[in-house]
MDTraj code that builds the backbone (N, CA, C; nanometers):
import mdtraj as md
import numpy as np

residues = "MET ILE ASP LEU HIS THR HIS SER LEU LEU SER ASP GLY VAL LEU VAL PRO SER GLU LEU VAL ARG ARG ALA ALA ALA ARG GLY TYR GLN ALA MET ALA ILE THR ASP HIS VAL ASP GLY SER ASN TYR GLU THR VAL VAL ARG GLN ILE LEU SER PHE VAL SER VAL THR LYS ASP ALA LEU GLU ILE PRO VAL LEU ALA GLY VAL GLU VAL THR HIS VAL PRO PRO ALA ALA ILE ALA PRO LEU VAL GLU LYS ILE ARG ALA LEU GLY ILE ARG TRP ILE VAL VAL HIS GLY GLU THR LEU ALA GLU PRO VAL LYS GLU GLY THR ASN ARG ALA ALA ILE LEU ALA GLY VAL ASP LEU LEU ALA HIS PRO GLY LEU ILE SER GLU GLY ASP VAL LYS LEU ALA VAL GLU ARG GLY VAL PHE LEU GLU ILE SER ALA ARG LYS GLY HIS SER LEU SER ASN GLY HIS VAL ALA ILE LEU ALA LYS ARG TYR GLY ALA ARG LEU LEU LEU ASN THR ASP ALA HIS ILE PRO SER ASP LEU ILE SER GLU GLU PHE GLY ARG GLN VAL VAL LYS GLY CYS GLY LEU THR GLU GLU ASP PHE TYR GLU MET LYS SER ASN ALA LEU LYS CYS VAL GLU GLU ARG ARG".split()
xyz = np.array([
    [-0.5415, 1.2830, -0.3541],
    [-0.4732, 1.1612, -0.3958],
    [-0.5608, 1.0404, -0.3636],
    [-0.5727, 0.9514, -0.4602],
    [-0.6405, 0.8233, -0.4399],
    [-0.5410, 0.7141, -0.4767],
    [-0.5158, 0.6244, -0.3836],
    [-0.4056, 0.5286, -0.3939],
    [-0.4623, 0.3875, -0.3769],
    [-0.4546, 0.3071, -0.4817],
    [-0.5167, 0.1745, -0.4790],
    [-0.4141, 0.0614, -0.4733],
    [-0.2993, 0.0893, -0.4111],
    [-0.1963, -0.0137, -0.3942],
    [-0.1124, 0.0231, -0.2724],
    [-0.1519, -0.0284, -0.1544],
    [-0.0783, -0.0038, -0.0302],
    [-0.0735, -0.1317, 0.0521],
    [0.0159, -0.1326, 0.1512],
    [0.0371, -0.2526, 0.2324],
    [0.0385, -0.2198, 0.3815],
    [-0.0245, -0.3055, 0.4586],
    [-0.0246, -0.2947, 0.6044],
    [0.0588, -0.4089, 0.6620],
    [0.0572, -0.4204, 0.7955],
    [0.1347, -0.5313, 0.8538],
    [0.0630, -0.6654, 0.8413],
    [-0.0513, -0.6674, 0.7719],
    [-0.1093, -0.7967, 0.7362],
    [-0.0208, -0.8700, 0.6360],
    [0.0717, -0.7961, 0.5722],
    [0.1775, -0.8610, 0.4934],
    [0.3101, -0.7973, 0.5331],
    [0.3703, -0.7152, 0.4472],
    [0.5038, -0.6631, 0.4798],
    [0.5077, -0.5134, 0.5021],
    [0.3909, -0.4505, 0.5257],
    [0.3911, -0.3127, 0.5695],
    [0.4216, -0.3042, 0.7180],
    [0.4269, -0.1813, 0.7708],
    [0.4647, -0.1648, 0.9110],
    [0.3506, -0.1151, 0.9991],
    [0.2370, -0.0761, 0.9394],
    [0.1267, -0.0194, 1.0161],
    [0.0051, -0.1115, 1.0151],
    [-0.0687, -0.1134, 1.1257],
    [-0.1975, -0.1805, 1.1238],
    [-0.2888, -0.1035, 1.0279],
    [-0.3894, -0.1684, 0.9702],
    [-0.4725, -0.1006, 0.8709],
    [-0.5312, 0.0325, 0.9171],
    [-0.5763, 0.0397, 1.0416],
    [-0.6379, 0.1635, 1.0892],
    [-0.5396, 0.2796, 1.0911],
    [-0.4143, 0.2532, 1.1303],
    [-0.3157, 0.3617, 1.1294],
    [-0.2753, 0.3980, 0.9872],
    [-0.2679, 0.2992, 0.9000],
    [-0.2366, 0.3275, 0.7600],
    [-0.3406, 0.4224, 0.7007],
    [-0.4669, 0.3953, 0.7298],
    [-0.5743, 0.4814, 0.6796],
    [-0.5643, 0.6205, 0.7413],
    [-0.5381, 0.6290, 0.8721],
    [-0.5249, 0.7581, 0.9399],
    [-0.4106, 0.8398, 0.8810],
    [-0.2978, 0.7743, 0.8561],
    [-0.1818, 0.8430, 0.7977],
    [-0.2145, 0.8938, 0.6576],
    [-0.2846, 0.8118, 0.5807],
    [-0.3206, 0.8516, 0.4450],
    [-0.4170, 0.9705, 0.4471],
    [-0.5151, 0.9649, 0.5350],
    [-0.6102, 1.0749, 0.5458],
    [-0.5395, 1.2036, 0.5860],
    [-0.4456, 1.1926, 0.6790],
    [-0.3705, 1.3099, 0.7227],
    [-0.2830, 1.3662, 0.6108],
    [-0.2455, 1.2789, 0.5184],
    [-0.1630, 1.3204, 0.4041],
    [-0.2481, 1.3867, 0.2965],
    [-0.3796, 1.3809, 0.3122],
    [-0.4681, 1.4440, 0.2163],
    [-0.5366, 1.3481, 0.1213],
    [-0.5248, 1.2172, 0.1484],
    [-0.5892, 1.1185, 0.0614],
    [-0.7409, 1.1319, 0.0686],
    [-0.8057, 1.1039, -0.0445],
    [-0.9517, 1.1050, -0.0512],
    [-1.0114, 0.9645, -0.0460],
    [-0.9328, 0.8649, -0.0833],
    [-0.9744, 0.7241, -0.0792],
    [-0.8499, 0.6393, -0.1000],
    [-0.8613, 0.5090, -0.0699],
    [-0.7465, 0.4211, -0.0863],
    [-0.7916, 0.2753, -0.0883],
    [-0.6986, 0.1893, -0.1260],
    [-0.7172, 0.0450, -0.1126],
    [-0.6014, -0.0105, -0.0319],
    [-0.6296, -0.1097, 0.0494],
    [-0.5241, -0.1857, 0.1168],
    [-0.5123, -0.3182, 0.0444],
    [-0.3937, -0.3464, -0.0066],
    [-0.3741, -0.4607, -0.0974],
    [-0.2549, -0.5442, -0.0504],
    [-0.2729, -0.6143, 0.0597],
    [-0.1604, -0.6897, 0.1140],
    [-0.1243, -0.8101, 0.0276],
    [0.0032, -0.8463, 0.0359],
    [0.0579, -0.9542, -0.0470],
    [-0.0022, -1.0894, -0.0107],
    [-0.0391, -1.1651, -0.1133],
    [-0.0874, -1.3010, -0.0913],
    [-0.0314, -1.3963, -0.1954],
    [-0.0259, -1.5223, -0.1569],
    [-0.0039, -1.6326, -0.2506],
    [-0.0913, -1.7479, -0.2021],
    [-0.0624, -1.8671, -0.2482],
    [-0.1456, -1.9803, -0.2106],
    [-0.1394, -2.0169, -0.0636],
    [-0.0398, -1.9665, 0.0081],
    [-0.0205, -2.0049, 0.1480],
    [-0.0997, -1.9205, 0.2467],
    [-0.1315, -1.7952, 0.2110],
    [-0.1872, -1.7046, 0.3117],
    [-0.3119, -1.6289, 0.2678],
    [-0.3610, -1.6544, 0.1464],
    [-0.4684, -1.5705, 0.0934],
    [-0.5948, -1.5772, 0.1781],
    [-0.6277, -1.6926, 0.2326],
    [-0.7502, -1.7037, 0.3124],
    [-0.7413, -1.6186, 0.4396],
    [-0.6260, -1.6233, 0.5041],
    [-0.6068, -1.5464, 0.6269],
    [-0.6109, -1.3969, 0.5997],
    [-0.5365, -1.3517, 0.4983],
    [-0.5308, -1.2088, 0.4686],
    [-0.6659, -1.1568, 0.4222],
    [-0.7330, -1.2322, 0.3368],
    [-0.8652, -1.1891, 0.2893],
    [-0.9615, -1.1758, 0.4067],
    [-0.9626, -1.2733, 0.4958],
    [-1.0516, -1.2666, 0.6117],
    [-1.0217, -1.1440, 0.6978],
    [-0.8932, -1.1161, 0.7186],
    [-0.8547, -1.0039, 0.8039],
    [-0.8897, -0.8693, 0.7407],
    [-0.8618, -0.8515, 0.6130],
    [-0.8875, -0.7219, 0.5508],
    [-1.0368, -0.6983, 0.5346],
    [-1.1130, -0.8025, 0.5014],
    [-1.2577, -0.7862, 0.4909],
    [-1.3188, -0.7545, 0.6277],
    [-1.2675, -0.8170, 0.7324],
    [-1.3155, -0.7886, 0.8672],
    [-1.2861, -0.6441, 0.9051],
    [-1.1656, -0.5982, 0.8779],
    [-1.1296, -0.4595, 0.9096],
    [-1.2226, -0.3613, 0.8402],
    [-1.2431, -0.3807, 0.7111],
    [-1.3251, -0.2859, 0.6356],
    [-1.4710, -0.2902, 0.6815],
    [-1.5235, -0.4094, 0.7055],
    [-1.6645, -0.4191, 0.7442],
    [-1.6898, -0.3631, 0.8831],
    [-1.5989, -0.3859, 0.9762],
    [-1.6177, -0.3410, 1.1146],
    [-1.6006, -0.1901, 1.1273],
    [-1.5084, -0.1319, 1.0506],
    [-1.4756, 0.0095, 1.0678],
    [-1.5277, 0.0988, 0.9556],
    [-1.5999, 0.0425, 0.8610],
    [-1.6388, 0.1151, 0.7398],
    [-1.7022, 0.2504, 0.7694],
    [-1.7988, 0.2550, 0.8592],
    [-1.8712, 0.3790, 0.8856],
    [-1.7917, 0.4778, 0.9696],
    [-1.6839, 0.4318, 1.0323],
    [-1.6051, 0.5189, 1.1194],
    [-1.4807, 0.5751, 1.0505],
    [-1.4402, 0.5170, 0.9386],
    [-1.3180, 0.5603, 0.8715],
    [-1.3364, 0.6979, 0.8093],
    [-1.2278, 0.7738, 0.8066],
    [-1.2320, 0.9096, 0.7524],
    [-1.2462, 0.9128, 0.6010],
    [-1.1948, 0.8123, 0.5363],
    [-1.1978, 0.8059, 0.3901],
    [-1.2440, 0.6671, 0.3473],
    [-1.3017, 0.6544, 0.2275],
    [-1.3395, 0.5213, 0.1787],
    [-1.2170, 0.4317, 0.1606],
    [-1.2305, 0.3067, 0.2026],
    [-1.1219, 0.2092, 0.1901],
    [-1.1733, 0.0863, 0.1177],
    [-1.1021, 0.0479, 0.0140],
    [-1.1354, -0.0688, -0.0653],
    [-1.0506, -0.1862, -0.0179],
    [-1.1143, -0.2979, 0.0114],
    [-1.0426, -0.4183, 0.0539],
    [-0.9878, -0.4903, -0.0682],
    [-0.8565, -0.5106, -0.0701],
    [-0.7947, -0.5773, -0.1838],
    [-0.6802, -0.6664, -0.1421],
    [-0.6171, -0.7279, -0.2408],
    [-0.4956, -0.8063, -0.2195],
    [-0.4039, -0.7865, -0.3397],
    [-0.2769, -0.8157, -0.3177],
    [-0.1805, -0.8191, -0.4281],
    [-0.1242, -0.9606, -0.4393],
    [-0.1593, -1.0289, -0.5455],
    [-0.1059, -1.1622, -0.5730],
    [0.0401, -1.1448, -0.6146],
    [0.1302, -1.2058, -0.5377],
    [0.2714, -1.1696, -0.5470],
    [0.3613, -1.2909, -0.5685],
    [0.4431, -1.2866, -0.6736],
    [0.5406, -1.3918, -0.7055],
    [0.4755, -1.5298, -0.7158],
    [0.3531, -1.5321, -0.7613],
    [0.2839, -1.6587, -0.7860],
    [0.3188, -1.7055, -0.9267],
    [0.3524, -1.8327, -0.9475],
    [0.3832, -1.8810, -1.0818],
    [0.2699, -1.8494, -1.1787],
    [0.3015, -1.8098, -1.3010],
    [0.1962, -1.7698, -1.3954],
    [0.0812, -1.8693, -1.4078],
    [0.1116, -1.9960, -1.4132],
    [0.0057, -2.0958, -1.4310],
    [-0.0878, -2.1046, -1.3109],
    [-0.0435, -2.0555, -1.1954],
    [-0.1251, -2.0637, -1.0739],
    [-0.2042, -1.9358, -1.0472],
    [-0.1835, -1.8318, -1.1267],
    [-0.2480, -1.7042, -1.0995],
    [-0.3992, -1.7117, -1.1173],
    [-0.4456, -1.7618, -1.2301],
    [-0.5904, -1.7647, -1.2571],
    [-0.6677, -1.8449, -1.1520],
    [-0.6230, -1.9666, -1.1158],
    [-0.6965, -2.0406, -1.0124],
    [-0.7004, -1.9675, -0.8785],
    [-0.5901, -1.9005, -0.8430],
    [-0.5864, -1.8275, -0.7166],
    [-0.6791, -1.7059, -0.7215],
    [-0.6790, -1.6362, -0.8332],
    [-0.7681, -1.5208, -0.8486],
    [-0.9135, -1.5639, -0.8327],
    [-0.9480, -1.6765, -0.8912],
    [-1.0852, -1.7269, -0.8801],
    [-1.1224, -1.7544, -0.7348],
    [-1.0307, -1.8130, -0.6592],
    [-1.0563, -1.8430, -0.5178],
    [-1.0721, -1.7140, -0.4365],
    [-0.9884, -1.6156, -0.4668],
    [-0.9948, -1.4884, -0.3940],
    [-1.1253, -1.4159, -0.4245],
    [-1.1665, -1.4153, -0.5497],
    [-1.2953, -1.3544, -0.5861],
    [-1.4101, -1.4207, -0.5092],
    [-1.4041, -1.5524, -0.4984],
    [-1.5111, -1.6263, -0.4313],
    [-1.5228, -1.5902, -0.2837],
    [-1.4130, -1.5410, -0.2253],
    [-1.4147, -1.5017, -0.0845],
    [-1.4664, -1.3595, -0.0639],
    [-1.4906, -1.2876, -0.1747],
    [-1.5519, -1.1563, -0.1624],
    [-1.4632, -1.0374, -0.1909],
    [-1.3400, -1.0613, -0.2354],
    [-1.2502, -0.9498, -0.2696],
    [-1.2824, -0.9003, -0.4103],
    [-1.3022, -0.7703, -0.4232],
    [-1.3408, -0.7110, -0.5514],
    [-1.2310, -0.6238, -0.6108],
    [-1.1138, -0.6206, -0.5482],
    [-1.0011, -0.5445, -0.6027],
    [-0.8757, -0.6304, -0.5923],
    [-0.8382, -0.6896, -0.7047],
    [-0.7220, -0.7802, -0.7076],
    [-0.6128, -0.7195, -0.7932],
    [-0.4970, -0.7068, -0.7325],
    [-0.3760, -0.6561, -0.7970],
    [-0.2812, -0.7737, -0.8162],
    [-0.2069, -0.7737, -0.9253],
    [-0.0990, -0.8714, -0.9401],
    [0.0335, -0.7974, -0.9501],
    [0.1307, -0.8486, -0.8797],
    [0.2671, -0.7964, -0.8769],
    [0.3324, -0.8268, -1.0119],
    [0.3417, -0.7248, -1.0955],
    [0.3877, -0.7443, -1.2323],
    [0.5381, -0.7594, -1.2463],
    [0.5826, -0.7649, -1.3710],
    [0.7220, -0.7969, -1.4026],
    [0.8138, -0.6744, -1.3909],
    [0.8160, -0.6165, -1.2726],
    [0.8979, -0.4999, -1.2435],
    [1.0462, -0.5258, -1.2696],
    [1.1164, -0.4196, -1.3081],
    [1.2609, -0.4296, -1.3274],
    [1.3346, -0.4483, -1.1949],
    [1.2683, -0.4165, -1.0840],
    [1.3342, -0.4173, -0.9530],
    [1.3358, -0.5538, -0.8865],
    [1.2583, -0.6508, -0.9379],
    [1.2534, -0.7830, -0.8764],
    [1.2452, -0.8902, -0.9845],
    [1.2981, -1.0105, -0.9557],
    [1.2998, -1.1179, -1.0555],
    [1.1677, -1.1928, -1.0643],
    [1.0651, -1.1237, -1.1117],
    [0.9345, -1.1882, -1.1264],
    [0.9374, -1.2826, -1.2470],
    [0.8690, -1.3949, -1.2360],
    [0.8676, -1.4957, -1.3413],
    [0.8129, -1.4386, -1.4721],
    [0.8843, -1.4601, -1.5810],
    [0.8376, -1.4153, -1.7113],
    [0.7033, -1.4814, -1.7432],
    [0.6127, -1.4046, -1.7962],
    [0.4786, -1.4543, -1.8239],
    [0.3771, -1.4126, -1.7197],
    [0.4248, -1.3507, -1.6102],
    [0.3346, -1.3057, -1.5039],
    [0.2375, -1.1998, -1.5552],
    [0.2888, -1.1036, -1.6319],
    [0.2017, -0.9969, -1.6818],
    [0.0848, -1.0536, -1.7616],
    [0.1152, -1.1395, -1.8566],
    [0.0100, -1.1934, -1.9431],
    [-0.0870, -1.2812, -1.8636],
    [-0.0331, -1.3627, -1.7734],
    [-0.1202, -1.4503, -1.6931],
    [-0.2165, -1.3683, -1.6082],
    [-0.1681, -1.2574, -1.5535],
    [-0.2539, -1.1718, -1.4718],
    [-0.3656, -1.1103, -1.5548],
    [-0.3308, -1.0616, -1.6722],
    [-0.4309, -0.9997, -1.7594],
    [-0.5350, -1.1029, -1.8017],
    [-0.4900, -1.2209, -1.8407],
    [-0.5828, -1.3259, -1.8822],
    [-0.6722, -1.3714, -1.7671],
    [-0.6211, -1.3596, -1.6437],
    [-0.6999, -1.3983, -1.5265],
    [-0.8061, -1.2947, -1.4923],
    [-0.8002, -1.1798, -1.5576],
    [-0.9012, -1.0776, -1.5347],
    [-0.8856, -1.0027, -1.4045],
    [-0.7595, -0.9797, -1.3630],
    [-0.7391, -0.9015, -1.2414],
    [-0.7780, -0.7558, -1.2673],
    [-0.7818, -0.6778, -1.1619],
    [-0.8215, -0.5384, -1.1761],
    [-0.7049, -0.4483, -1.2128],
    [-0.5886, -0.4746, -1.1555],
    [-0.4714, -0.3898, -1.1769],
    [-0.3464, -0.4747, -1.1916],
    [-0.2691, -0.4472, -1.2953],
    [-0.1362, -0.5059, -1.3092],
    [-0.0371, -0.4021, -1.2585],
    [0.0209, -0.4295, -1.1422],
    [0.1114, -0.3339, -1.0792],
    [0.2494, -0.3377, -1.1433],
    [0.3123, -0.2211, -1.1455],
    [0.4507, -0.2045, -1.1941],
    [0.4889, -0.3127, -1.2968],
    [0.4318, -0.3046, -1.4172],
    [0.4492, -0.4128, -1.5150],
    [0.5820, -0.4140, -1.5895],
    [0.6769, -0.3296, -1.5499],
    [0.8098, -0.3331, -1.6106],
    [0.8070, -0.3030, -1.7594],
    [0.8872, -0.3748, -1.8349],
    [0.8943, -0.3551, -1.9799],
    [0.7869, -0.4400, -2.0479],
    [0.6638, -0.4117, -2.0134],
    [0.5496, -0.4860, -2.0659],
    [0.5491, -0.4802, -2.2181],
    [0.5103, -0.5900, -2.2809],
    [0.5104, -0.5965, -2.4275],
    [0.3896, -0.5238, -2.4853],
    [0.4019, -0.4855, -2.6108],
    [0.2904, -0.4213, -2.6791],
    [0.1691, -0.5143, -2.6838],
    [0.1944, -0.6429, -2.7059],
    [0.0847, -0.7394, -2.7107],
    [0.0099, -0.7470, -2.5800],
    [0.0833, -0.7410, -2.4679],
    [0.0171, -0.7477, -2.3376],
    [-0.0576, -0.6183, -2.3062],
    [-0.0073, -0.5051, -2.3529],
    [-0.0809, -0.3794, -2.3350],
    [-0.2119, -0.3848, -2.4123],
    [-0.2066, -0.4332, -2.5354],
    [-0.3292, -0.4473, -2.6153],
    [-0.4280, -0.5413, -2.5460],
    [-0.3759, -0.6498, -2.4890],
    [-0.4614, -0.7452, -2.4187],
    [-0.5241, -0.6809, -2.2943],
    [-0.4469, -0.5977, -2.2253],
    [-0.5005, -0.5277, -2.1090],
    [-0.6156, -0.4361, -2.1488],
    [-0.6033, -0.3735, -2.2634],
    [-0.7117, -0.2889, -2.3145],
    [-0.8363, -0.3733, -2.3395],
    [-0.8178, -0.4866, -2.4053],
    [-0.9311, -0.5755, -2.4370],
    [-0.9986, -0.6272, -2.3106],
    [-0.9185, -0.6585, -2.2077],
    [-0.9725, -0.7209, -2.0861],
    [-1.0109, -0.6195, -1.9784],
    [-0.9857, -0.4905, -2.0043],
    [-1.0220, -0.3885, -1.9070],
    [-0.9356, -0.3861, -1.7821],
    [-0.8109, -0.4280, -1.7958],
    [-0.7184, -0.4318, -1.6828],
    [-0.6396, -0.3007, -1.6765],
    [-0.6363, -0.2386, -1.5602],
    [-0.5580, -0.1168, -1.5415],
    [-0.4087, -0.1500, -1.5355],
    [-0.3273, -0.0585, -1.5853],
    [-0.1822, -0.0658, -1.5713],
    [-0.1382, 0.0441, -1.4753],
    [-0.0292, 0.0178, -1.4054],
    [0.0125, 0.1090, -1.2984],
    [0.1313, 0.1960, -1.3367],
    [0.1192, 0.3234, -1.3015],
    [0.2331, 0.4139, -1.2934],
    [0.2694, 0.4181, -1.1454],
    [0.3929, 0.3812, -1.1132],
    [0.4312, 0.3621, -0.9734],
    [0.5156, 0.4775, -0.9215],
    [0.4842, 0.5207, -0.8007],
    [0.5648, 0.6225, -0.7337],
    [0.6748, 0.5593, -0.6489],
    [0.6833, 0.4270, -0.6488],
    [0.7789, 0.3584, -0.5621],
    [0.9153, 0.3436, -0.6287],
    [1.0185, 0.3693, -0.5500],
    [1.1561, 0.3563, -0.5979],
    [1.1784, 0.2168, -0.6543],
    [1.2479, 0.2087, -0.7664],
    [1.2734, 0.0803, -0.8309],
    [1.1628, 0.0437, -0.9264],
    [1.0432, 0.0284, -0.8764],
    [0.9300, -0.0050, -0.9621],
    [0.9009, 0.1065, -1.0630],
    [0.9382, 0.2287, -1.0285],
    [0.9092, 0.3437, -1.1149],
    [1.0027, 0.3539, -1.2353],
    [1.1050, 0.2691, -1.2405],
    [1.2051, 0.2801, -1.3483],
    [1.1448, 0.2646, -1.4876],
    [1.0382, 0.1885, -1.4986],
    [0.9787, 0.1640, -1.6303],
    [0.8525, 0.2456, -1.6541],
    [0.8259, 0.3458, -1.5714],
    [0.7050, 0.4261, -1.5885],
    [0.6938, 0.4867, -1.7287],
    [0.8058, 0.5366, -1.7802],
    [0.8028, 0.5992, -1.9128],
    [0.7603, 0.5014, -2.0209],
    [0.8134, 0.3800, -2.0151],
    [0.7781, 0.2759, -2.1115],
    [0.6298, 0.2430, -2.1021],
    [0.5805, 0.2256, -1.9804],
    [0.4394, 0.1932, -1.9606],
    [0.3519, 0.3067, -2.0129],
    [0.3912, 0.4300, -1.9838],
    [0.3127, 0.5461, -2.0268],
    [0.3041, 0.5565, -2.1785],
    [0.4156, 0.5356, -2.2453],
    [0.4178, 0.5457, -2.3916],
    [0.3229, 0.4438, -2.4550],
    [0.3322, 0.3184, -2.4110],
    [0.2481, 0.2140, -2.4699],
    [0.1015, 0.2316, -2.4308],
    [0.0781, 0.2767, -2.3091],
    [-0.0609, 0.2980, -2.2664],
    [-0.1269, 0.4063, -2.3511],
    [-0.0558, 0.5131, -2.3782],
    [-0.1116, 0.6203, -2.4610],
    [-0.1291, 0.5744, -2.6052],
    [-0.0370, 0.4928, -2.6521],
    [-0.0430, 0.4455, -2.7914],
    [-0.1647, 0.3565, -2.8146],
    [-0.1951, 0.2707, -2.7177],
    [-0.2997, 0.1704, -2.7392],
    [-0.4268, 0.1948, -2.6564],
    [-0.4267, 0.3000, -2.5761],
    [-0.5480, 0.3335, -2.5025],
    [-0.5698, 0.2563, -2.3747],
    [-0.4620, 0.2089, -2.3135],
    [-0.4749, 0.1374, -2.1865],
    [-0.5061, 0.2358, -2.0738],
    [-0.5877, 0.1918, -1.9801],
    [-0.6220, 0.2763, -1.8661],
    [-0.5134, 0.2646, -1.7583],
    [-0.4801, 0.3794, -1.6998],
    [-0.3710, 0.3869, -1.6034],
    [-0.4208, 0.4290, -1.4660],
    [-0.3466, 0.3856, -1.3641],
    [-0.3654, 0.4329, -1.2273],
    [-0.2290, 0.4687, -1.1697],
    [-0.2251, 0.5761, -1.0930],
    [-0.1041, 0.6136, -1.0200],
    [-0.1171, 0.5638, -0.8769],
    [-0.0207, 0.4846, -0.8318],
    [-0.0220, 0.4306, -0.6962],
    [0.1165, 0.4400, -0.6335],
    [0.1209, 0.4238, -0.5006],
    [0.2486, 0.4345, -0.4305],
    [0.3133, 0.3006, -0.3981],
    [0.2332, 0.1927, -0.3851],
    [0.2862, 0.0669, -0.3323],
    [0.3468, 0.0914, -0.1942],
    [0.2782, 0.1721, -0.1144],
    [0.3314, 0.2132, 0.0153],
    [0.3439, 0.0962, 0.1119],
    [0.4587, 0.0911, 0.1796],
    [0.4832, -0.0061, 0.2849],
    [0.5084, 0.0623, 0.4198],
    [0.5573, 0.1852, 0.4160],
    [0.5871, 0.2630, 0.5361],
    [0.5244, 0.4010, 0.5195],
    [0.5037, 0.4744, 0.6297],
    [0.4356, 0.6040, 0.6194],
    [0.4967, 0.7003, 0.5193],
    [0.6293, 0.7021, 0.5098],
    [0.6943, 0.7970, 0.4197],
    [0.6723, 0.7644, 0.2721],
    [0.6178, 0.6453, 0.2420],
    [0.5857, 0.6108, 0.1028],
    [0.4600, 0.6823, 0.0542],
    [0.3744, 0.7241, 0.1455],
    [0.2526, 0.7945, 0.1071],
    [0.2900, 0.9314, 0.0502],
    [0.2190, 0.9750, -0.0519],
    [0.2584, 1.0971, -0.1216],
    [0.1439, 1.1982, -0.1251],
    [0.1812, 1.3220, -0.1464],
    [0.0818, 1.4272, -0.1652],
    [0.0329, 1.4259, -0.3097],
    [-0.0789, 1.4910, -0.3329],
    [-0.1297, 1.5002, -0.4693],
    [-0.0321, 1.5767, -0.5586],
    [0.0314, 1.6787, -0.5042],
    [0.1286, 1.7563, -0.5821],
    [0.2443, 1.6676, -0.6278],
    [0.2951, 1.5835, -0.5367],
    [0.4035, 1.4934, -0.5761],
    [0.3544, 1.3929, -0.6786],
    [0.2318, 1.3470, -0.6641],
    [0.1748, 1.2554, -0.7625],
    [0.1718, 1.3160, -0.9011],
    [0.1349, 1.4425, -0.9105],
    [0.1349, 1.5103, -1.0408],
    [0.2755, 1.5147, -1.0987],
    [0.3754, 1.5335, -1.0138],
    [0.5138, 1.5376, -1.0601],
    [0.5586, 1.4013, -1.1126],
    [0.5182, 1.2949, -1.0439],
    [0.5517, 1.1598, -1.0901],
    [0.4933, 1.1361, -1.2293],
    [0.3686, 1.1757, -1.2477],
    [0.3022, 1.1568, -1.3769],
    [0.3709, 1.2380, -1.4855],
    [0.4021, 1.3627, -1.4573],
    [0.4718, 1.4457, -1.5556],
    [0.6118, 1.3912, -1.5845],
    [0.6742, 1.3334, -1.4822],
    [0.8099, 1.2817, -1.4983],
    [0.8204, 1.1646, -1.5930],
    [0.7101, 1.0957, -1.6194],
    [0.7154, 0.9837, -1.7138],
    [0.6580, 1.0237, -1.8498],
    [0.6449, 1.1550, -1.8716],
    [0.6053, 1.2023, -2.0034],
    [0.4568, 1.2245, -2.0229],
    [0.3799, 1.2096, -1.9164],
    [0.2366, 1.2330, -1.9248],
    [0.2044, 1.3757, -1.8803],
    [0.0789, 1.4107, -1.8772],
    [0.0381, 1.5479, -1.8495],
    [-0.0428, 1.5558, -1.7206],
    [-0.0669, 1.6783, -1.6768],
    [-0.1516, 1.6981, -1.5602],
    [-0.2927, 1.6467, -1.5870],
    [-0.3385, 1.6600, -1.7103],
    [-0.4701, 1.6061, -1.7479],
    [-0.4724, 1.4551, -1.7314],
    [-0.3613, 1.3895, -1.7661],
    [-0.3522, 1.2447, -1.7464],
    [-0.3624, 1.2099, -1.5981],
    [-0.2983, 1.2913, -1.5129],
    [-0.3060, 1.2676, -1.3689],
    [-0.4504, 1.2692, -1.3222],
    [-0.5259, 1.3699, -1.3644],
    [-0.6637, 1.3809, -1.3176],
    [-0.7521, 1.2713, -1.3777],
    [-0.7171, 1.2232, -1.4957],
    [-0.7899, 1.1088, -1.5512],
    [-0.7642, 0.9843, -1.4672],
    [-0.6385, 0.9640, -1.4246],
    [-0.6064, 0.8506, -1.3384],
    [-0.6814, 0.8614, -1.2058],
    [-0.6867, 0.9805, -1.1513],
    [-0.7575, 1.0005, -1.0245],
    [-0.9063, 0.9699, -1.0403],
    [-0.9644, 1.0125, -1.1514],
    [-1.1044, 0.9821, -1.1795],
    [-1.1257, 0.8325, -1.1947],
    [-1.0336, 0.7657, -1.2654],
    [-1.0409, 0.6199, -1.2790],
    [-1.0404, 0.5527, -1.1418],
    [-0.9515, 0.6003, -1.0541],
    [-0.9377, 0.5404, -0.9217],
    [-1.0645, 0.5598, -0.8396],
    [-1.1215, 0.6783, -0.8456],
    [-1.2434, 0.7048, -0.7701],
    [-1.3582, 0.6148, -0.8155],
    [-1.3690, 0.5945, -0.9468],
    [-1.4731, 0.5057, -0.9994],
    [-1.4519, 0.3628, -0.9493],
    [-1.3259, 0.3200, -0.9439],
    [-1.2961, 0.1845, -0.8931],
    [-1.3456, 0.1688, -0.7507],
    [-1.3196, 0.2684, -0.6678],
    [-1.3624, 0.2615, -0.5288],
    [-1.5140, 0.2602, -0.5193],
    [-1.5785, 0.3475, -0.5915],
    [-1.7245, 0.3586, -0.5863],
    [-1.7925, 0.2311, -0.6354],
    [-1.7365, 0.1690, -0.7392],
    [-1.7988, 0.0512, -0.7988],
    [-1.7720, -0.0768, -0.7209],
    [-1.6593, -0.0824, -0.6495],
    [-1.6194, -0.2082, -0.5880],
    [-1.6270, -0.2095, -0.4359],
    [-1.6470, -0.0975, -0.3745],
    [-1.6475, -0.0904, -0.2282],
    [-1.7733, -0.1542, -0.1694],
])
top = md.Topology()
chain = top.add_chain()
for i, resn in enumerate(residues, 1):
    res = top.add_residue(resn, chain, resSeq=i)
    for name in ("N", "CA", "C"):
        top.add_atom(name, md.element.get_by_symbol(name[0]), res)
traj = md.Trajectory(xyz[None], top)
């Protein structure tokens, strides 16, 4: 399992980054990203902390870890400027908290994130066909989520992604240890939204390339 959307206590997770990585490795993970929540109020602090963790412990960690952030509940018009600032600080994996059915995210967030050139649009809810096409053009990954609530629209995302050729990633959005999943469960999540085992392994390959290229 390779999981590019997780949270530590640098935002609203419950584990320090080192324990999160240890738990993931024990669960059988091969690589991961830590993507704590940021907005305009805390991005500098979180970016500094996650980059410090990865740089100090990089050679000692059991699995490769990608330093990232999740831009969360930021007004659409403010997403692009914030993404630019985060990139300038050295973060190479930026996720945006998409228009999930489970939370009242501002309409237009999906499109603003794609136009800003983020790496992953997380749990994009009932994303429009136009935004899926735009994600294809801009090279933005769309997420199949293993997280309760966010996973409600997985089938919709899968159908449009297959129709228009959007690249997908399977992630957990883990906040607590029990959110981490085995590879077998990941395959079940993918099959449950109408995709195939081959699709699962394509997502895993996509994730590994992301880690290798951006770490």
